[in-house]
Residue, then its C-alpha position, 0 to 999 in steps of 0.5 A: x500500500x502506498x501513501x495514496x492508498x493509505x489515505x483512501x483506507x483511512x477516509x473509507x473507514x467511517x462507513x461512507x464512500x470516500x473519494x479523492x477530491x480530484x475524482x471526475x464523475x460524469x453526470x450519471x456517476x455522481x456519488x450518493x449522499x452521504x460521502x467524503x471527499x478528501x485531499x490526497x498527497x504523497x510525501x517522503x521521509x519526515x514530510x508533513x502535509x496539512x490536508x482537508x476532507x469534506x463530509x457531504x450529506x443531503x439533509x435539512x439538518x446539520x445534526x448528523x453531519x456534525x456528529x459524524x465529524x465528531x466521530x472522526x475527530x474522536x477516532x483520530x484522537x490526540x495520539x493520531x492514527x498510524x497506517x502502515x504502508x509498503x515503505x513505512x507509515x503515515x501518521x494522521x493527526x489532529x491539526x495543532x494550529x487550526x480548527x479540525x472541522x467547520x460547516x461550509x455553505x454548499x450553495x444548496x440548502x439541502x446539501x450540508x458540508x463539513x470541512x475537516x483538516x488533518x496533519x499527515x506526517x509521511x514517515x516513508x521512503 
């Protein structure tokens, strides 16, 4: 598993389909709600990246999506999550200098979006 696959594994681990935000969908292939889109990056030994991900839901209430963001935050915890790769590990952590999550206006009252920020240490060759 490489760094990109490790990020896919992490974001897919919350009971929702997860997609690299660079994924291009045709009109008939748009992902169903709820889902996660995430920023992907690779890195070498001791590189750190600040990456974002978004939770998306079609709902009139913010309750479920905010609860899901809290679930993800708790799963990362203050010690972070380490995922083994073929060349080492990636370490996903809560951000030190910014807020973990915040609601964003999607431009559609029925689509809710919460943007999350994580720090990823690439301890790979």
